[in-house]
Structure formats: structure tokens, C-alpha cells
C-alpha positions, 0 to 999 in steps of 0.5 A, a space after each residue: 500500500 505504501 508503494 502504491 501511495 508513493 507512485 500515486 504521489 509521483 503521478 500527482 506531482 507530474 500532473 501538477 507540472 503538466 498543469 503549470 505548462 502554459 504552452 506546448 506547441 506539440 500538445 504532446 503532454 496533453 495527449 500523453 500525460 493522462 491519469 488513465 495510463 501508468 506514469 512509467 510509459 509517459 514521455 520523458 519519464 524513467 521508472 525503476 524496474 523493480 519499484 516502478 518509482 519515478 527516477 528520471 524526468 527529462 523533458 528538455 528541448 520541447 520549447 515549453 512555456 510555463 513555470 516549475 511547480 513546487 510539487 516536483 519536490 514530491 518526486 522523492 526518488 528522482 535521480 535525474 531532473 532535466 528541464 533544459 532548453 525550454 522557455 520556463 520562467 519564474 523562480 526555482 521552487 525550494 522544494 526541489 532541494 528536498 530531493 536527497 537522491 538527485 544526482 543531475 539538475 539541469 535547468 539551463 537555457 530557460 528564463 528562470 529568475 530570482 536569487 540563487 538559493 544556498 540550499 541547492 549547493 547542500 544536496 549531498 548526492 548531486 554530481 551535476 548542477 547546470 543553471 546556465 543561460 538564465 536570469 538568476 541573480 544574487 551571490 554564491 553562498 559563502 557556505 557553498 557545499 560546506 563540509 561540516 565536521 559530521 556530514 560532508 555536503 556536495 561530496 559527489 559534485 562533479 560539474 558546476 555550470 552557472 554561466 550566462 546569469 546575473 550573479 554577483 559577489 565573489 567566488 567563495 573560497 569554499 568551492 575548494 572543498 568540492 574535491 570531486 569537481 571536474 568542471 567549473 563553468 561560470 562564463 559571463 556571469 558575475 557583475 562584481 569585481 573579484 579575484 580567483 580564489 587560490 583554493 580552486 587549486 585544491 581540486 585534483 580532478 578539475 579538467 575544465 575551468 571556464 571563467 570568461 567575462 567575469 570581472 576578474 582582477 588580480 594575479 592568477 594564483 600559482 596553484 591554478 597553473 599546477 593542476 595536472 588534470 586541467 585540460 581547458 583554462 578559459 579566462 578570456 575577457 577579464 582584467 587579470 595580470 601577471 606572467 606565465 610560469 616558466 615551466 608551464 609544460 610541466 605544471 599543465 601537462 594535459 592542457 588542450 585549450 589555453 585561452 587567456 585573451 583580452 587581459 593584461 598578462 605581461 612578460 614573455 611567452 615561455 618557450 616551454 609552452 611549446 612542449 605542451 604536446 596536447 595543446 590545440 587551442 592557444 589564445 593569448 591575444 590582446 594582452 601585454 606580452 613582449 619579447 620573441 615569439 618562440 621559434 620552437 612553436 612548431 613543436 605544437 603538432 596538434 595546434 589548430 587555432 593560434 592567436 597571439 594578436 595585439 601584443 608587443 611580440 617580435 621575431 628573432 630573425 627578419 625572415 619571421 622564422 617562427 612562421 617557418 616553424 609553424 609549417 610543421 603544424 599540419 592541423 593548423 587552421 587559423 593563425 592570427 598574428 595581427 597587431 605585433 611589431 614583427 618588422 620582417 619579411 614574409 619567408 618563402 616557406 609560407 608556401 609550405 603551410 598545411 592545406 588545412 590552413 584556412 585563415 591568416 591574419 597578419 595586419 599591422 605587423 610592419 611586414 615589408 618586401 614582396 608577397 611571395 609567389 608561393 602563397 598560391 600553394 595555400 589552396 584551401 585558404 578562406 581569409 587572407 589579411 595583410 593590410 596595414 603593412 609595408 608590402 611592395 610590388 604587384 599582387 602575385 599572379 598565383 593568387 588565381 590558384 586560391 579558388 576557395 578565397 572569400 576575403 582578401 585584404 591588402 589595404 594600406 600597403 605600398 603595392 603597385 602595378 595594375 590589377 590583373 585579370 587573375 583576381 577575376 578567377 576567385 569565384 567565391 570572393 566575398 570581400 576585396 579590399 585593396 584601398 590605400 595602395 599605388 595600384 594603377 591602370 584601369 579597374 578590370 572589367 572582369 570584376 563584374 563577373 564576381 557575382 559573390 562579391 559584397 564588398 569592393 574597396 578600391 579607393 586611394 589608388 591611382 586608377 584611371 580611365 572610365 569606370 567599367 559598366 560591368 561593375 554594375 552587374 554586381 547586383 547583390 553588392 553592399 559597398 563600393 568605394 573607388 574614391 580618391 582615384 583618377 577615374 573620369 567619364 560619366 557614370 553608367 545608367 546601369 548603376 540602377 541595377 544595384 538594388 541592395 547597395 548600402 554605400 557608394 563612394 565616388 568622391 575625389 575623382 574626375 567624373 563628369 556629367 549628371 548623376 544617372 537618372 536611375 539613382 537621381 534626377 541629374 543634379 544631386 538629389 535633396 531627399 532620401 539618403 542624400 538628405 544627410 550627406 555633406 559636402 565631403 561626400 562630393 569633394 573632387 567632382 567639379 562637374 557635379 551640380 546641386 545646392 550651394 551647401 554641398 559646395 558644388 556648382 549650381 545646376 544650369 536651367 535646361 535650354 529649350 530645343 526648338 527642333 526637339 520641341 516641334 518634333 515632340 508636338 508632331 508626335 503628340 498630334 499623331 500618336 495621342 489619338 491612336 493611343 487613345 483609340 487603342 486603349 479603349 479597344 484593349 479596355 473593352 476587350 479585357 472587360 469582356 474577357 473578365 466577365 466571361 472568366 467570372 461567369 465560367 469561374 475558371 482560375 486566373 492566368 498564372 503567367 505573371 506568377 511563373 514569369 521572372 519579369 513579374 517579380 520586382 525586387 525592391 531596394 532597401 531604400 525604396 522600402 525605407 521610404 515607402 514605410 516612413 523608415 519602418 515606422 510603427 504607424 505602418 505596421 500591419 501586425 506583429 506576432 506573439 512568438 507562437 507558431 502559426 499555420 500558413 497556407 502554402 500553394 502547391 506547385 500546380 498554381 492554377 488549382 491552388 490559387 483557384 482553391 484559395 480564391 474560392 475560400 476567400 470568396 466564401 469567407 467574404 460573403 458569409 457572416 454567421 455566429 458559428 463561422 471560424 474565419 475562412 474555414 467554417 460555417 453552418 450548412 443550412 446558412 450556406 444554402 439558404 442564408 445568403 442571396 448566392 447559395 454556397 455548395 461545400 462539395 466536400 462534406 466529410 467527417 474530417 471537415 467537421 470541427 468540434 469546439 470545446 462545447 461540441 458545436 460542429 463547424 464546417 471547414 475547408 472551402 477549397 472546392 466550394 462553388 457559388 450558385 449565381 446567375 444561370 446556375 440556380 439549381 446545379 453547376 458543372 465541375 471537374 473537381 472530384 470530392 471524396 469517394 464515399 461521401 459525394 452524391 452519385 450525380 456528382 461522381 458520374 456527371 460532375 453536377 453539384 447542387 445543394 442536394 449533394 451536400 445534404 446527401 453527404 450530411 446524411 452519409 455522415 449522420 448514418 455513420 454516426 448513428 451506426 458507429 461505422 466508417 463509410 467507404 472511402 478512397 481506398 476502395 477500388 471501384 468495379 468497372 462494368 462497361 462505361 459505368 462504375 459500380 462501387 463494391 459496397 453497392 454490389 454487396 447491397 444488391 447481393 444481400 437483403 437489407 438488414 433491419 434497423 435494429 441490426 445496424 444501429 449503435 446499441 450504446 447510443 440507443 441505451 443512452 437515449 432511453 436512459 436520458 444520458 448525454 450521447 458521446 
């Protein structure tokens, strides 16, 4: 009896949780968690094989909304509680902490708020606590998992994850008592300035220490660098200082990730770090490190990500020998050295980098000399950034071999010569940044073939000639900058093809003529995006005209041309009458066809839909103007975050659009208290409640909806017909309804009428009274001559008809006699 009582208590606790769920988009719990079934077969529930007690509750990633019920604390045998990756809100009930058998508690990635209770850290059986990505606040308790003299608490805790919350206060030194702890994750959590307690170094099994973005200050305790079990140290984005231990390889022999970026660490990078053979991720960027980059760094054979950017590091040789050493790292994917005063040249050995290398960032490193031709060997390179150096010479022709290159930045160097057509072979190029060099000649017209380009910066060079019109083929480009060159001639009208462009800079050139009418009216426009521009945007273009505030020449009034004027008048005299007559004829013809189409109820032509010319692409600025800068006054509606059902047209446009138009036409004409928008109305009202009768044409059980009061609503007017004009009694159609529920004349002759709906209603009623399914689509008709005889009809003809009492539903008859409600 006691066991049965406990199981019942568990069921009531889970049903209480179900009641606290306000939104379940799958309706899974409403259908599955029912009192009539055993909890052990409910979704997300695990029971003990022998006692049948609930020991596991895992309903993660169901997108649930609601709160956590306090009655969950009644699950006295629970070992695993996982409600992660939902949208649960509210406080964590204190009753949760009564679960003395709980080992895993995961409430991560929800919207829980409130203070962090100290009781949660005094559950002796707990091995994993994950409360990350919530809105929890408060301080970590000073007595976190305190070990009293008689009873140790949290002695089994192995993982503590409090990341992405709003916690405050210092990290309690008592955390050092959690001797079995393997992971501490507290990323982007703390709003209080504090230090790392040295007691963390007392955790012999700690493998992961992640304290990024926590307002940590001071020196990292030496004990942290003496934890031999550590595989990951992430102290990114704090204000920590100090230096790295000289024998870091011995103190951290198993480290795989060392992330100390965005701090104030100083001193040299110890050469012993290159003996850490398991190191795959080394991030020391944005610190105060100085001295030589170890030439033995290539000993890190497992290195995949190396970032030493924005320090004060140099090379021991002018040939940047550390780069030659790194060619031994065959797994290296990303190398970031930006912002260090290397003051050397790129060695030819750079061409020996592994084909796994995808990113090289070496901007602002005072690198001089030519770019080696062997760079073309890096065939899998995605990003190459060498801007802000002192590189000279031309761009190597071998760059055409970098077929996967997506971003190429050589800005602010001393590179010279023409841009050859070799760059036009980089079919995947997204960003080409060459500004601030001494490139000359004309801008290659083949750049217009790089349709993947979104950013094109060619300013501050010595380009001459006319800007090729093929540039305007880049219809998806976002930024174009060709400023401060020696380009001349007019801008092509094709510039209007750039519908999504955000920034255009043609300043400081020798361009002439009017601004193309495709983006203006000849003079510099006054409105739109030009309203906020200043004279700086048009400097160096003396032949442009506009307002005095823009410091350009005033626009001259257009002089009338008498020859052109007389010719225009002649055209008006001849063309205007002919055009008027043609318009009248076309209008009458179209009107006649529209009337004919309306009467025949045929679907509209879809040529406009299938034709690419019918799809107009609006630019961002057009949408900006049309919506008054996306003003809320023009907002049609906004969602509430819940999922909605969307009617999708099938590829057979004609029938799909015709079906949708029919539904809209029916919806527009009927007004009834049992009407659910577009899809539901009462059958009698359809036939007699309006001047134009409406035939449903597909009445069947699946199209009859029942609301919470068991009131029937008719749905799905996809093939409904309107009886108007000459169609007062019936109408011809080629649309077939559901076999088994349509009237005989509908199936054999294609004639539909209100009587056909009545026939379908009778079939549904008969099925309800006899509790039997009507013959459906799965039955195969028996074909005799040109007529189709349904198997059901054949059966009736071969056997005598049963009596009424033999086919009626007995339960329904008894219910009527006893006056009970009929289900």
C-alpha cells in the first residue's frame, strides 16, 4: 500500500507540472500525460524496474512555456531532473532541494529568475548542477557545499555550470572543498569585481575551468597553473595580470585549450609552452606580452587555432622564422598574428603551410618586401589579411590558384602595378579590399563577373580611365568605394541595377556629367539618403551640380530645343489619338474577357506568377521610404512568438490559387455566429442564408470541427462553388470530392447542387448513428462497361437489407432511453 501511495504521489506531482505548462506547441503532454495510463510509459519519464518509482524526468528541448511547480519536490526518488532548453520562467521552487537522491539538475537555457538559493549547493548526492543561460541573480553562498565536521555536503559534485546569469559577489573560497569537481563553468556571469580564489587549486580532478567575462582582477594564483588534470583554462575577457610560469609544460601537462585573451598578462611567452604536446587551442591575444615569439612553436603538432594578436611580440630573425616553424603544424587552421611589431619579411616557406590552413591574419605587423609567389600553394585558404603593412610590388599572379578565397585584404600597403585579370578567377570572393595602395591602370572589367562579391574597396589608388559598366552587374553588392582615384567619364545608367547597395563612394575623382537618372534626377538629389550627406561626400567632382551647401556648382536651367520641341508636338498630334483609340479597344476587350472568366469561374492566368519579369525586387531604400523608415504607424501586425499555420500553394498554381480564391470568396460573403474565419460555417446558412447559395462539395467527417462545447463547424472551402446567375439549381465541375461521401450525380456527371451536400450530411449522420466508417478512397471501384459500380453497392444488391435494429449503435440507443448525454 505504501508503494502504491508513493507512485500515486509521483503521478500527482507530474500532473501538477503538466498543469503549470502554459504552452506546448506539440500538445504532446496533453495527449500523453493522462491519469488513465501508468506514469512509467509517459514521455520523458524513467521508472525503476523493480519499484516502478519515478527516477528520471527529462523533458528538455520541447520549447515549453510555463513555470516549475513546487510539487516536483514530491518526486522523492528522482535521480535525474532535466528541464533544459525550454522557455520556463519564474523562480526555482525550494522544494526541489528536498530531493536527497538527485544526482543531475539541469535547468539551463530557460528564463528562470530570482536569487540563487544556498540550499541547492547542500544536496549531498548531486554530481551535476547546470543553471546556465538564465536570469538568476544574487551571490554564491559563502557556505557553498560546506563540509561540516559530521556530514560532508556536495561530496559527489562533479560539474558546476552557472554561466550566462546575473550573479554577483565573489567566488567563495569554499568551492575548494568540492574535491570531486571536474568542471567549473561560470562564463559571463558575475557583475562584481573579484579575484580567483587560490583554493580552486585544491581540486585534483578539475579538467575544465571556464571563467570568461567575469570581472576578474588580480594575479592568477600559482596553484591554478599546477593542476595536472586541467585540460581547458578559459579566462578570456577579464582584467587579470601577471606572467606565465616558466615551466608551464610541466605544471599543465594535459592542457588542450589555453585561452587567456583580452587581459593584461605581461612578460614573455615561455618557450616551454611549446612542449605542451596536447595543446590545440592557444589564445593569448590582446594582452601585454613582449619579447620573441618562440621559434620552437612548431613543436605544437596538434595546434589548430593560434592567436597571439595585439601584443608587443617580435621575431628573432627578419625572415619571421617562427612562421617557418609553424609549417610543421599540419592541423593548423587559423593563425592570427595581427597587431605585433614583427618588422620582417614574409619567408618563402609560407608556401609550405598545411592545406588545412584556412585563415591568416597578419595586419599591422610592419611586414615589408614582396608577397611571395608561393602563397598560391595555400589552396584551401578562406581569409587572407595583410593590410596595414609595408608590402611592395604587384599582387602575385598565383593568387588565381586560391579558388576557395572569400576575403582578401591588402589595404594600406605600398603595392603597385595594375590589377590583373587573375583576381577575376576567385569565384567565391566575398570581400576585396585593396584601398590605400599605388595600384594603377584601369579597374578590370572582369570584376563584374564576381557575382559573390559584397564588398569592393578600391579607393586611394591611382586608377584611371572610365569606370567599367560591368561593375554594375554586381547586383547583390553592399559597398563600393573607388574614391580618391583618377577615374573620369560619366557614370553608367546601369548603376540602377544595384538594388541592395548600402554605400557608394565616388568622391575625389574626375567624373563628369549628371548623376544617372536611375539613382537621381541629374543634379544631386535633396531627399532620401542624400538628405544627410555633406559636402565631403562630393569633394573632387567639379562637374557635379546641386545646392550651394554641398559646395558644388549650381545646376544650369535646361535650354529649350526648338527642333526637339516641334518634333515632340508632331508626335503628340499623331500618336495621342491612336493611343487613345487603342486603349479603349484593349479596355473593352479585357472587360469582356473578365466577365466571361467570372461567369465560367475558371482560375486566373498564372503567367505573371511563373514569369521572372513579374517579380520586382525592391531596394532597401525604396522600402525605407515607402514605410516612413519602418515606422510603427505602418505596421500591419506583429506576432506573439507562437507558431502559426500558413497556407502554402502547391506547385500546380492554377488549382491552388483557384482553391484559395474560392475560400476567400466564401469567407467574404458569409457572416454567421458559428463561422471560424475562412474555414467554417453552418450548412443550412450556406444554402439558404445568403442571396448566392454556397455548395461545400466536400462534406466529410474530417471537415467537421468540434469546439470545446461540441458545436460542429464546417471547414475547408477549397472546392466550394457559388450558385449565381444561370446556375440556380446545379453547376458543372471537374473537381472530384471524396469517394464515399459525394452524391452519385456528382461522381458520374460532375453536377453539384445543394442536394449533394445534404446527401453527404446524411452519409455522415448514418455513420454516426451506426458507429461505422463509410467507404472511402481506398476502395477500388468495379468497372462494368462505361459505368462504375462501387463494391459496397454490389454487396447491397447481393444481400437483403438488414433491419434497423441490426445496424444501429446499441450504446447510443441505451443512452437515449436512459436520458444520458450521447458521446
